[in-house]
N, CA, C and O atoms as a GROMACS GRO file, in nm:
protein
  360
    1UNK      N    1   0.038  -0.088   0.007
    1UNK     CA    2   0.018   0.003  -0.006
    1UNK      C    3   0.072   0.157  -0.021
    1UNK      O    4   0.102   0.223   0.079
    2UNK      N    5   0.078   0.201  -0.136
    2UNK     CA    6   0.170   0.302  -0.118
    2UNK      C    7   0.082   0.445   0.002
    2UNK      O    8  -0.034   0.435   0.041
    3UNK      N    9   0.157   0.542   0.029
    3UNK     CA   10   0.109   0.661   0.146
    3UNK      C   11   0.004   0.684   0.126
    3UNK      O   12  -0.087   0.646   0.200
    4UNK      N   13  -0.020   0.783  -0.026
    4UNK     CA   14  -0.132   0.812  -0.063
    4UNK      C   15  -0.273   0.698  -0.028
    4UNK      O   16  -0.370   0.754   0.024
    5UNK      N   17  -0.285   0.566  -0.051
    5UNK     CA   18  -0.349   0.526  -0.018
    5UNK      C   19  -0.342   0.480   0.121
    5UNK      O   20  -0.457   0.495   0.164
    6UNK      N   21  -0.263   0.429   0.221
    6UNK     CA   22  -0.270   0.488   0.332
    6UNK      C   23  -0.362   0.579   0.391
    6UNK      O   24  -0.454   0.552   0.468
    7UNK      N   25  -0.323   0.700   0.342
    7UNK     CA   26  -0.379   0.814   0.388
    7UNK      C   27  -0.597   0.845   0.300
    7UNK      O   28  -0.706   0.894   0.327
    8UNK      N   29  -0.542   0.792   0.224
    8UNK     CA   30  -0.691   0.773   0.200
    8UNK      C   31  -0.753   0.682   0.196
    8UNK      O   32  -0.830   0.674   0.100
    9UNK      N   33  -0.750   0.561   0.300
    9UNK     CA   34  -0.833   0.456   0.421
    9UNK      C   35  -0.860   0.537   0.502
    9UNK      O   36  -0.967   0.597   0.512
   10UNK      N   37  -0.743   0.551   0.584
   10UNK     CA   38  -0.736   0.623   0.646
   10UNK      C   39  -0.858   0.773   0.696
   10UNK      O   40  -0.911   0.781   0.807
   11UNK      N   41  -0.871   0.844   0.617
   11UNK     CA   42  -0.965   0.955   0.584
   11UNK      C   43  -1.092   0.841   0.594
   11UNK      O   44  -1.167   0.840   0.691
   12UNK      N   45  -1.104   0.751   0.490
   12UNK     CA   46  -1.232   0.675   0.491
   12UNK      C   47  -1.240   0.646   0.590
   12UNK      O   48  -1.332   0.702   0.650
   13UNK      N   49  -1.149   0.536   0.681
   13UNK     CA   50  -1.217   0.498   0.770
   13UNK      C   51  -1.274   0.649   0.878
   13UNK      O   52  -1.390   0.652   0.919
   14UNK      N   53  -1.211   0.720   0.899
   14UNK     CA   54  -1.229   0.824   0.969
   14UNK      C   55  -1.407   0.911   0.931
   14UNK      O   56  -1.478   0.937   1.028
   15UNK      N   57  -1.425   0.923   0.880
   15UNK     CA   58  -1.570   0.965   0.810
   15UNK      C   59  -1.636   0.812   0.847
   15UNK      O   60  -1.743   0.846   0.897
   16UNK      N   61  -1.633   0.731   0.850
   16UNK     CA   62  -1.711   0.611   0.818
   16UNK      C   63  -1.734   0.567   0.964
   16UNK      O   64  -1.827   0.488   0.979
   17UNK      N   65  -1.650   0.613   1.103
   17UNK     CA   66  -1.656   0.620   1.229
   17UNK      C   67  -1.756   0.738   1.288
   17UNK      O   68  -1.730   0.776   1.402
   18UNK      N   69  -1.844   0.785   1.235
   18UNK     CA   70  -1.829   0.888   1.257
   18UNK      C   71  -1.948   0.879   1.361
   18UNK      O   72  -2.029   0.788   1.339
   19UNK      N   73  -1.969   0.957   1.467
   19UNK     CA   74  -2.035   1.001   1.646
   19UNK      C   75  -2.181   1.027   1.569
   19UNK      O   76  -2.191   1.046   1.448
   20UNK      N   77  -2.296   1.023   1.668
   20UNK     CA   78  -2.424   1.090   1.618
   20UNK      C   79  -2.478   1.174   1.811
   20UNK      O   80  -2.462   1.130   1.925
   21UNK      N   81  -2.520   1.258   1.777
   21UNK     CA   82  -2.561   1.277   1.963
   21UNK      C   83  -2.638   1.242   1.964
   21UNK      O   84  -2.726   1.248   1.879
   22UNK      N   85  -2.638   1.192   2.058
   22UNK     CA   86  -2.826   1.098   2.093
   22UNK      C   87  -2.828   1.153   2.269
   22UNK      O   88  -2.733   1.142   2.346
   23UNK      N   89  -2.972   1.218   2.303
   23UNK     CA   90  -2.962   1.312   2.383
   23UNK      C   91  -3.046   1.253   2.491
   23UNK      O   92  -3.147   1.308   2.536
   24UNK      N   93  -2.978   1.088   2.545
   24UNK     CA   94  -2.950   0.996   2.610
   24UNK      C   95  -2.790   0.979   2.662
   24UNK      O   96  -2.754   0.929   2.768
   25UNK      N   97  -2.686   1.050   2.531
   25UNK     CA   98  -2.564   1.005   2.573
   25UNK      C   99  -2.542   1.040   2.737
   25UNK      O  100  -2.609   1.126   2.793
   26UNK      N  101  -2.444   0.965   2.802
   26UNK     CA  102  -2.418   1.022   2.887
   26UNK      C  103  -2.306   1.119   2.907
   26UNK      O  104  -2.220   1.157   2.827
   27UNK      N  105  -2.325   1.151   3.028
   27UNK     CA  106  -2.178   1.262   3.023
   27UNK      C  107  -2.110   1.283   3.195
   27UNK      O  108  -2.173   1.286   3.300
   28UNK      N  109  -1.992   1.293   3.179
   28UNK     CA  110  -1.939   1.332   3.331
   28UNK      C  111  -1.870   1.454   3.338
   28UNK      O  112  -1.786   1.507   3.266
   29UNK      N  113  -1.935   1.488   3.455
   29UNK     CA  114  -1.890   1.651   3.519
   29UNK      C  115  -1.749   1.590   3.595
   29UNK      O  116  -1.742   1.471   3.625
   30UNK      N  117  -1.649   1.678   3.620
   30UNK     CA  118  -1.554   1.707   3.677
   30UNK      C  119  -1.474   1.564   3.684
   30UNK      O  120  -1.452   1.476   3.767
   31UNK      N  121  -1.444   1.592   3.550
   31UNK     CA  122  -1.294   1.425   3.543
   31UNK      C  123  -1.243   1.455   3.643
   31UNK      O  124  -1.220   1.569   3.682
   32UNK      N  125  -1.220   1.358   3.693
   32UNK     CA  126  -1.064   1.360   3.781
   32UNK      C  127  -0.961   1.308   3.695
   32UNK      O  128  -0.855   1.338   3.750
   33UNK      N  129  -0.945   1.264   3.620
   33UNK     CA  130  -0.822   1.262   3.567
   33UNK      C  131  -0.785   1.297   3.462
   33UNK      O  132  -0.703   1.226   3.403
   34UNK      N  133  -0.841   1.437   3.390
   34UNK     CA  134  -0.842   1.553   3.317
   34UNK      C  135  -0.876   1.671   3.366
   34UNK      O  136  -0.927   1.700   3.474
   35UNK      N  137  -0.823   1.778   3.223
   35UNK     CA  138  -0.852   1.912   3.252
   35UNK      C  139  -1.008   1.943   3.186
   35UNK      O  140  -1.019   2.048   3.122
   36UNK      N  141  -1.089   1.885   3.195
   36UNK     CA  142  -1.151   1.929   3.088
   36UNK      C  143  -1.301   1.897   3.199
   36UNK      O  144  -1.336   1.804   3.271
   37UNK      N  145  -1.356   2.032   3.164
   37UNK     CA  146  -1.499   2.020   3.281
   37UNK      C  147  -1.609   1.942   3.258
   37UNK      O  148  -1.686   1.906   3.348
   38UNK      N  149  -1.622   1.905   3.110
   38UNK     CA  150  -1.688   1.772   3.089
   38UNK      C  151  -1.643   1.725   3.010
   38UNK      O  152  -1.558   1.774   2.935
   39UNK      N  153  -1.702   1.589   3.007
   39UNK     CA  154  -1.662   1.476   2.935
   39UNK      C  155  -1.820   1.412   2.854
   39UNK      O  156  -1.914   1.393   2.931
   40UNK      N  157  -1.841   1.384   2.717
   40UNK     CA  158  -1.920   1.357   2.650
   40UNK      C  159  -1.834   1.203   2.578
   40UNK      O  160  -1.734   1.190   2.508
   41UNK      N  161  -1.957   1.076   2.653
   41UNK     CA  162  -1.966   0.985   2.636
   41UNK      C  163  -2.002   0.935   2.500
   41UNK      O  164  -2.124   0.930   2.484
   42UNK      N  165  -1.925   0.891   2.389
   42UNK     CA  166  -2.002   0.868   2.228
   42UNK      C  167  -2.007   0.740   2.197
   42UNK      O  168  -1.958   0.652   2.268
   43UNK      N  169  -2.063   0.722   2.093
   43UNK     CA  170  -2.014   0.578   2.029
   43UNK      C  171  -2.039   0.588   1.855
   43UNK      O  172  -2.135   0.645   1.804
   44UNK      N  173  -1.977   0.549   1.812
   44UNK     CA  174  -1.983   0.540   1.616
   44UNK      C  175  -2.083   0.452   1.660
   44UNK      O  176  -2.120   0.403   1.767
   45UNK      N  177  -2.130   0.447   1.481
   45UNK     CA  178  -2.255   0.395   1.402
   45UNK      C  179  -2.228   0.218   1.403
   45UNK      O  180  -2.307   0.146   1.342
   46UNK      N  181  -2.125   0.166   1.467
   46UNK     CA  182  -2.035   0.054   1.480
   46UNK      C  183  -2.075   0.045   1.602
   46UNK      O  184  -2.103  -0.070   1.638
   47UNK      N  185  -2.089   0.149   1.698
   47UNK     CA  186  -2.074   0.100   1.813
   47UNK      C  187  -1.963   0.101   1.912
   47UNK      O  188  -1.954   0.055   2.026
   48UNK      N  189  -1.855   0.186   1.812
   48UNK     CA  190  -1.723   0.193   1.860
   48UNK      C  191  -1.716   0.278   1.980
   48UNK      O  192  -1.764   0.389   1.958
   49UNK      N  193  -1.672   0.262   2.098
   49UNK     CA  194  -1.727   0.391   2.239
   49UNK      C  195  -1.593   0.462   2.213
   49UNK      O  196  -1.485   0.412   2.182
   50UNK      N  197  -1.641   0.659   2.242
   50UNK     CA  198  -1.521   0.716   2.201
   50UNK      C  199  -1.571   0.841   2.312
   50UNK      O  200  -1.690   0.866   2.331
   51UNK      N  201  -1.448   0.921   2.388
   51UNK     CA  202  -1.518   1.046   2.404
   51UNK      C  203  -1.477   1.156   2.383
   51UNK      O  204  -1.377   1.153   2.312
   52UNK      N  205  -1.520   1.289   2.422
   52UNK     CA  206  -1.452   1.418   2.350
   52UNK      C  207  -1.492   1.480   2.475
   52UNK      O  208  -1.584   1.451   2.552
   53UNK      N  209  -1.390   1.587   2.480
   53UNK     CA  210  -1.381   1.684   2.571
   53UNK      C  211  -1.480   1.815   2.539
   53UNK      O  212  -1.507   1.830   2.420
   54UNK      N  213  -1.543   1.921   2.646
   54UNK     CA  214  -1.557   2.012   2.571
   54UNK      C  215  -1.460   2.112   2.536
   54UNK      O  216  -1.511   2.179   2.447
   55UNK      N  217  -1.346   2.154   2.563
   55UNK     CA  218  -1.321   2.206   2.512
   55UNK      C  219  -1.274   2.166   2.328
   55UNK      O  220  -1.246   2.250   2.242
   56UNK      N  221  -1.278   2.035   2.314
   56UNK     CA  222  -1.234   2.055   2.230
   56UNK      C  223  -1.338   2.053   2.093
   56UNK      O  224  -1.313   2.058   1.972
   57UNK      N  225  -1.445   2.045   2.157
   57UNK     CA  226  -1.568   2.086   2.083
   57UNK      C  227  -1.593   2.209   2.089
   57UNK      O  228  -1.690   2.252   2.027
   58UNK      N  229  -1.508   2.299   2.167
   58UNK     CA  230  -1.557   2.443   2.165
   58UNK      C  231  -1.441   2.481   2.022
   58UNK      O  232  -1.461   2.556   1.927
   59UNK      N  233  -1.301   2.382   2.059
   59UNK     CA  234  -1.206   2.440   1.924
   59UNK      C  235  -1.248   2.391   1.763
   59UNK      O  236  -1.192   2.424   1.659
   60UNK      N  237  -1.373   2.296   1.782
   60UNK     CA  238  -1.403   2.253   1.631
   60UNK      C  239  -1.511   2.378   1.594
   60UNK      O  240  -1.528   2.417   1.478
   61UNK      N  241  -1.599   2.447   1.739
   61UNK     CA  242  -1.699   2.530   1.692
   61UNK      C  243  -1.586   2.648   1.601
   61UNK      O  244  -1.606   2.696   1.490
   62UNK      N  245  -1.480   2.668   1.684
   62UNK     CA  246  -1.432   2.843   1.673
   62UNK      C  247  -1.368   2.795   1.528
   62UNK      O  248  -1.357   2.884   1.445
   63UNK      N  249  -1.312   2.616   1.478
   63UNK     CA  250  -1.278   2.640   1.340
   63UNK      C  251  -1.408   2.651   1.259
   63UNK      O  252  -1.407   2.717   1.155
   64UNK      N  253  -1.506   2.596   1.296
   64UNK     CA  254  -1.618   2.651   1.172
   64UNK      C  255  -1.677   2.725   1.150
   64UNK      O  256  -1.759   2.732   1.060
   65UNK      N  257  -1.627   2.858   1.288
   65UNK     CA  258  -1.656   2.969   1.245
   65UNK      C  259  -1.540   3.036   1.182
   65UNK      O  260  -1.586   3.102   1.088
   66UNK      N  261  -1.415   3.052   1.187
   66UNK     CA  262  -1.322   3.064   1.138
   66UNK      C  263  -1.356   3.059   0.942
   66UNK      O  264  -1.353   3.156   0.866
   67UNK      N  265  -1.376   2.951   0.917
   67UNK     CA  266  -1.414   2.857   0.805
   67UNK      C  267  -1.545   2.901   0.742
   67UNK      O  268  -1.593   2.839   0.647
   68UNK      N  269  -1.605   3.012   0.796
   68UNK     CA  270  -1.752   3.061   0.718
   68UNK      C  271  -1.829   2.915   0.721
   68UNK      O  272  -1.908   2.925   0.628
   69UNK      N  273  -1.844   2.800   0.774
   69UNK     CA  274  -1.904   2.668   0.814
   69UNK      C  275  -2.042   2.692   0.880
   69UNK      O  276  -2.140   2.616   0.877
   70UNK      N  277  -2.028   2.830   0.948
   70UNK     CA  278  -2.111   2.889   1.047
   70UNK      C  279  -2.124   3.029   1.082
   70UNK      O  280  -2.025   3.088   1.125
   71UNK      N  281  -2.256   3.098   1.067
   71UNK     CA  282  -2.267   3.204   1.102
   71UNK      C  283  -2.170   3.288   1.191
   71UNK      O  284  -2.166   3.231   1.301
   72UNK      N  285  -2.087   3.403   1.191
   72UNK     CA  286  -2.059   3.454   1.299
   72UNK      C  287  -2.104   3.423   1.459
   72UNK      O  288  -2.224   3.424   1.484
   73UNK      N  289  -2.018   3.398   1.555
   73UNK     CA  290  -2.051   3.407   1.698
   73UNK      C  291  -2.025   3.517   1.779
   73UNK      O  292  -1.907   3.552   1.778
   74UNK      N  293  -2.080   3.564   1.830
   74UNK     CA  294  -2.088   3.662   1.934
   74UNK      C  295  -1.961   3.692   1.994
   74UNK      O  296  -1.911   3.606   2.065
   75UNK      N  297  -1.906   3.792   1.978
   75UNK     CA  298  -1.772   3.796   2.039
   75UNK      C  299  -1.755   3.801   2.154
   75UNK      O  300  -1.640   3.764   2.177
   76UNK      N  301  -1.834   3.841   2.292
   76UNK     CA  302  -1.884   3.850   2.383
   76UNK      C  303  -1.886   3.710   2.427
   76UNK      O  304  -1.804   3.680   2.514
   77UNK      N  305  -1.981   3.599   2.374
   77UNK     CA  306  -1.958   3.451   2.403
   77UNK      C  307  -1.828   3.376   2.423
   77UNK      O  308  -1.790   3.304   2.516
   78UNK      N  309  -1.749   3.429   2.263
   78UNK     CA  310  -1.572   3.378   2.264
   78UNK      C  311  -1.490   3.449   2.418
   78UNK      O  312  -1.430   3.384   2.504
   79UNK      N  313  -1.503   3.540   2.416
   79UNK     CA  314  -1.447   3.613   2.526
   79UNK      C  315  -1.505   3.548   2.685
   79UNK      O  316  -1.428   3.553   2.782
   80UNK      N  317  -1.589   3.512   2.694
   80UNK     CA  318  -1.679   3.477   2.817
   80UNK      C  319  -1.584   3.288   2.804
   80UNK      O  320  -1.560   3.234   2.912
   81UNK      N  321  -1.551   3.232   2.705
   81UNK     CA  322  -1.503   3.066   2.680
   81UNK      C  323  -1.355   3.167   2.685
   81UNK      O  324  -1.314   3.186   2.800
   82UNK      N  325  -1.316   3.198   2.632
   82UNK     CA  326  -1.142   3.258   2.689
   82UNK      C  327  -1.154   3.290   2.836
   82UNK      O  328  -1.054   3.238   2.887
   83UNK      N  329  -1.205   3.332   2.904
   83UNK     CA  330  -1.184   3.397   2.985
   83UNK      C  331  -1.242   3.202   3.098
   83UNK      O  332  -1.148   3.124   3.108
   84UNK      N  333  -1.280   3.188   3.116
   84UNK     CA  334  -1.375   3.059   3.180
   84UNK      C  335  -1.287   2.920   3.183
   84UNK      O  336  -1.257   2.845   3.276
   85UNK      N  337  -1.253   2.915   3.022
   85UNK     CA  338  -1.165   2.823   2.952
   85UNK      C  339  -1.001   2.817   2.961
   85UNK      O  340  -0.929   2.730   3.010
   86UNK      N  341  -0.978   2.898   2.918
   86UNK     CA  342  -0.825   2.928   2.942
   86UNK      C  343  -0.793   2.869   2.814
   86UNK      O  344  -0.714   2.776   2.799
   87UNK      N  345  -0.874   2.940   2.699
   87UNK     CA  346  -0.832   2.886   2.538
   87UNK      C  347  -0.797   2.963   2.447
   87UNK      O  348  -0.882   3.038   2.399
   88UNK      N  349  -0.707   2.965   2.415
   88UNK     CA  350  -0.663   3.036   2.322
   88UNK      C  351  -0.726   3.038   2.158
   88UNK      O  352  -0.650   3.010   2.066
   89UNK      N  353  -0.814   3.061   2.144
   89UNK     CA  354  -0.896   3.059   2.022
   89UNK      C  355  -0.860   3.125   1.903
   89UNK      O  356  -0.871   3.239   1.950
   90UNK      N  357  -0.836   3.139   1.820
   90UNK     CA  358  -0.814   3.184   1.705
   90UNK      C  359  -0.928   3.209   1.608
   90UNK      O  360  -0.906   3.253   1.496
   0.00000   0.00000   0.00000
């Protein structure tokens, strides 16, 4: 397998393992082994479990805003996020 074929397969696998939000998903507040304020427990359509932290979701949201995939979010919101979670969001 060439490097390009490997990258293509890795990308395809990543998109096939996409998680979906379900309202009954479990969350864990006050993670004792990390700096995250809240952790979301998710599963892929294939049943593979994984977790994602709130700060990761916020960084993804900021990236989506910066790349014009979502409408601009009020600057006061981002200022509060920066102050509350000590994130460098540009």
